N, C-alpha and C positions, 0 to 999 in steps of 0.2 A: 504494500500500500504506500502510495506517495502521499506525504503529509506536507502541506504548504501553509505558510502564514501569509495572510492578505489583510489589507485594511479596507475600509469602506471605499466603494467605487473602484477598487482594483479588480482585475479579472484574471482568469486562467483560460487557456485554450485546451480543448480536447480534440485532437486531430486538427483538421483544417476547417471544420464546420460548426463546432460546438463551443460557445463562449459561456463561461460561468462567471457572474459578477456578484461581488458582495454588495448588496443593496442597503442593508441596515444591520446594525448590531445593537441589541438591547439586552443588557444583563447576560444571561447564558443562552440567548437565542440569536441566531444569525439568519437573516433573510437573504436568499439567493435569487438572482435573476438568471434564467437559462435561455439562451438563444440557440435553437437547433433547427435544422431543416424539418419540414413537415413530415417527411418520411421516417424520421427518427422519433419513436415514442419516448416521452419523458414523463415519468410517474414518480410519486413518493414511493418509498420502498414497500410500505404496507399495502398500497394500492396495487403495485406490481405483483406482490405475493398473492393477493386475493385474485387477481386476473389469472395467474398461473394455476392456482388451485381450481378455479372454475373451469379452465381449459382442460385440465387433467380429468376432472369429474365428467365433463361433457364428452370426452373422448372414450370413456370406459363404457362398455356394453353392460347394461343392467339386466338382471334375470327377468324382470317384468317386461322389458323391451323384447326379449327373445320370445317370451310366451305370447305376446300380442302378434308376433309375426306368424305363429303357427295357426292362429284362428282364421277361418275363411271369412272373407268380407262379402257382404250382401251386395249384389249388383242392383242398381236402380234401373227400372224399365221405363 
């Protein structure tokens, strides 16, 4: 892990396209501004983790899903 010290209004670059700027510092909280291309998703870690959990859950085949496939569907005339 790279650890950097920055003051308010100073920035760091991640690659050529992502800029992270220290917007404000209040006590033990730091506000960051992040500029990134629209095709690069930027999330807080807890939101990212929730998205990953939901994606894993959605990709798993559930027993009730399999059971519903075995039932014949009525055709409408």
